[in-house]
C-alpha positions in Angstrom: -3.2 12.4 -33.0 -4.1 12.9 -29.3 -7.0 15.2 -30.0 -8.5 12.7 -32.6 -8.2 9.8 -30.2 -9.8 11.8 -27.3 -12.6 12.8 -29.6 -13.2 9.2 -30.6 -13.1 8.1 -27.0 -15.6 10.7 -25.8 -18.0 10.1 -28.8 -17.9 6.4 -28.3 -18.6 6.6 -24.6 -21.5 8.8 -25.2 -23.4 6.3 -27.3 -22.5 3.0 -25.7 -24.6 1.2 -23.1 -22.8 0.0 -20.0 -22.6 -3.7 -21.3 -21.1 -2.4 -24.5 -18.5 -0.3 -22.6 -17.0 -3.5 -21.2 -16.1 -4.5 -24.7 -15.1 -1.0 -25.7 -11.9 -0.6 -23.7 -9.7 -3.2 -25.4 -10.0 -1.1 -28.6 -7.8 1.6 -27.0 -5.5 -0.5 -24.9 -2.5 -2.5 -25.9 -3.1 -6.2 -25.9 -0.5 -8.8 -24.9 1.5 -9.2 -21.8 4.2 -7.0 -20.3 4.6 -3.4 -19.2 5.0 -0.4 -21.4 8.4 1.0 -22.1 9.5 4.5 -23.1 8.4 5.1 -26.7 5.7 2.4 -26.8 2.3 3.4 -28.2 -0.6 3.6 -25.7 -3.9 5.2 -26.7 -2.2 6.1 -29.9 0.4 8.3 -28.3 3.8 7.6 -26.9 4.5 6.8 -23.2 4.5 8.8 -21.0 2.0 11.0 -22.9 -0.8 8.6 -21.9 -0.9 10.4 -18.6 -2.1 13.6 -20.4 -4.7 11.5 -22.2 -5.9 10.0 -19.0 -6.3 13.3 -17.3 -8.3 14.6 -20.2 -10.4 11.3 -20.3 -11.3 11.2 -16.6 -14.3 13.5 -17.0 -16.0 11.0 -19.3 -15.5 7.9 -17.2 -17.5 6.7 -14.1 -16.3 4.8 -11.1 -18.0 1.8 -12.4 -16.0 2.1 -15.7 -12.8 2.7 -13.8 -13.4 -0.5 -11.9 -13.1 -2.4 -15.1 -9.8 -0.8 -15.9 -8.5 -1.2 -12.3 -9.2 -5.0 -12.4 -7.5 -5.5 -15.7 -4.6 -8.0 -15.7 -2.4 -5.4 -17.4 -0.4 -3.0 -15.4 -0.7 -0.1 -17.7 -4.6 -0.3 -17.6 -4.5 -0.1 -13.9 -2.0 2.8 -13.9 -4.3 4.7 -16.3 -7.3 4.0 -14.1 -5.5 5.4 -11.0 -4.4 8.5 -12.9 -8.1 9.1 -13.8 -9.0 8.5 -10.2 -6.5 11.0 -9.0 -7.8 13.6 -11.5 -11.4 13.0 -10.2 -10.2 13.4 -6.6 -8.3 16.6 -7.3 -11.1 18.3 -9.2 -14.0 17.4 -6.9 -14.7 19.9 -4.1 -17.6 17.9 -2.5 -16.6 16.1 0.7 -19.1 13.2 0.0 -17.7 12.7 -3.4 -14.1 12.5 -2.1 -15.3 10.0 0.5 -16.8 7.9 -2.4 -13.5 8.0 -4.2 -11.6 7.0 -1.0 -14.1 4.0 -0.5 -13.7 3.0 -4.1 -9.9 3.1 -3.8 -9.9 1.0 -0.6 -12.3 -1.5 -2.1 -9.9 -2.1 -5.0 -6.7 -2.4 -3.1 -6.1 -6.0 -4.1 -5.6 -4.8 -7.7 -2.9 -2.2 -6.6 0.0 -4.7 -6.3 2.8 -2.9 -8.0 5.1 -0.2 -6.6 4.4 2.2 -9.5 0.8 2.0 -8.8 1.3 2.6 -5.1 3.6 5.6 -5.7 1.3 7.1 -8.3 -1.9 7.1 -6.2 -1.3 6.8 -2.5 0.4 10.0 -1.7 -2.1 12.1 -3.7 -5.2 10.3 -2.5 -4.8 8.5 0.8 -2.0 10.6 2.2 -3.4 14.1 1.5 -7.0 13.1 2.3 -5.9 11.6 5.6 -3.9 14.6 6.5 -6.5 17.2 5.5 -9.4 15.4 7.2 -7.5 14.1 10.2 -8.1 10.5 9.1 -4.9 8.9 10.3 -7.0 5.8 11.1 -7.1 5.0 7.4 -3.4 4.7 7.1 -3.1 2.9 10.5 -5.6 0.3 9.3 -3.5 -0.3 6.2 -0.3 -0.5 8.2 -1.9 -3.2 10.4 -2.8 -5.3 7.4 -1.2 -8.7 6.7 -0.8 -7.7 3.0 2.6 -6.2 2.2 1.2 -3.9 -0.5 -1.3 -2.5 2.0 1.5 -1.8 4.4 3.5 0.0 1.7 0.5 2.0 0.8 0.5 3.2 4.4 4.1 4.1 4.2 3.7 6.0 0.9 0.6 7.7 2.3 2.7 9.3 5.1 4.6 11.5 2.5 2.1 14.3 3.0 2.7 14.2 6.7 6.5 14.4 6.2 6.1 17.4 3.8 4.1 19.2 6.6 6.8 18.4 9.2 4.8 15.8 11.1 7.0 12.8 12.0 5.3 10.9 14.7 3.2 8.8 12.3 6.3 8.2 10.2 8.4 6.8 13.1 5.5 4.7 14.3 5.0 3.0 10.9 8.8 2.3 10.4 9.2 1.0 14.0 6.2 -1.2 13.5 7.7 -2.8 10.4 11.4 -2.9 11.4 11.3 -6.7 11.3 9.1 -7.2 8.3 10.4 -10.3 6.3 10.3 -8.7 2.9 13.1 -6.5 1.5 10.8 -4.3 -0.5 9.2 -3.2 2.8 12.7 -2.4 4.2 13.4 -0.3 1.1 10.1 1.6 1.5 10.8 2.2 5.2 14.3 3.4 4.5 13.0 5.8 1.8 10.5 7.2 4.2 13.1 7.9 6.9 15.4 9.4 4.3 12.6 11.9 3.3 12.1 12.7 7.0 15.8 13.4 7.2 15.6 15.8 4.2 13.1 17.8 6.2 14.7 17.5 9.7 18.1 15.8 9.9 18.1 16.1 13.7 14.9 14.2 13.9 16.3 11.4 11.7 19.5 11.1 13.7 17.6 11.0 17.0 15.6 8.1 15.5 18.6 6.3 14.1 20.5 6.5 17.3 17.7 4.5 19.0 17.0 1.9 16.3 19.7 1.7 13.7 21.3 -1.5 15.1 18.1 -3.4 14.7 17.2 -2.0 11.2 17.5 -4.3 8.2 20.6 -3.2 6.3 18.5 -2.2 3.3 16.3 0.1 5.4 19.4 1.7 7.1 21.2 2.2 3.7 18.3 4.2 2.3 17.7 6.1 5.5 21.3 7.4 5.8 21.8 8.0 2.0 21.6 11.8 2.3 23.7 12.2 5.4 27.3 13.4 5.4 29.8 10.6 4.5 31.5 10.6 7.8 28.2 10.2 9.7 27.0 7.5 7.2 30.2 5.5 7.9 29.7 5.8 11.6 26.3 4.1 11.3 27.5 1.4 8.9 30.6 0.6 11.0 28.2 0.3 14.0 26.6 -2.6 12.2 29.9 -4.6 11.8 
């Protein structure tokens, strides 16, 4: 089934003009509202198999065509576009092409307004790109944005820094957003600190000892999740 659909997609794209391609996409995407669940059909195959389809499909789609998918009102269209964008980013070796993808990504940030979309794309694109090219200013710019999703993108983008053992940017972002009004941001910050603790528990404890009393409870709960029970209780009791 998958191979037949891929063949039809590729053949159709090859013969369609750009205006025709705008009307082409709905043929392959589920219409109607709501997100996809496990077992739903998407591109003729079951979720989550659409990810494999998207990775195959990315070679046949331009950034202009991806823009149509990324601006779709349907979550799963945008998710597929980001999977294709990640594939393009991972396969290209040319620095200028990577810059083009980064600029495209930043231009379309307003359409990336769902945690799944952030988690799927930011670590692999913004996080790794910023780390490998010493472009921390990209993440700092997002962290300074008034948009919550831009801030969360900056948080997720630091994952690559954490995996490499670099914590200064992580602590700076969390401290900057300790008093953010939205609980989703507290969760993201707590998750970021938890991952930092997985790599270096002493670094996390040092940070907690300085800031835990002013952390929102959601942030603290996620941050201490992997610590020993006795230590966790010490931090929680310190808030009572």
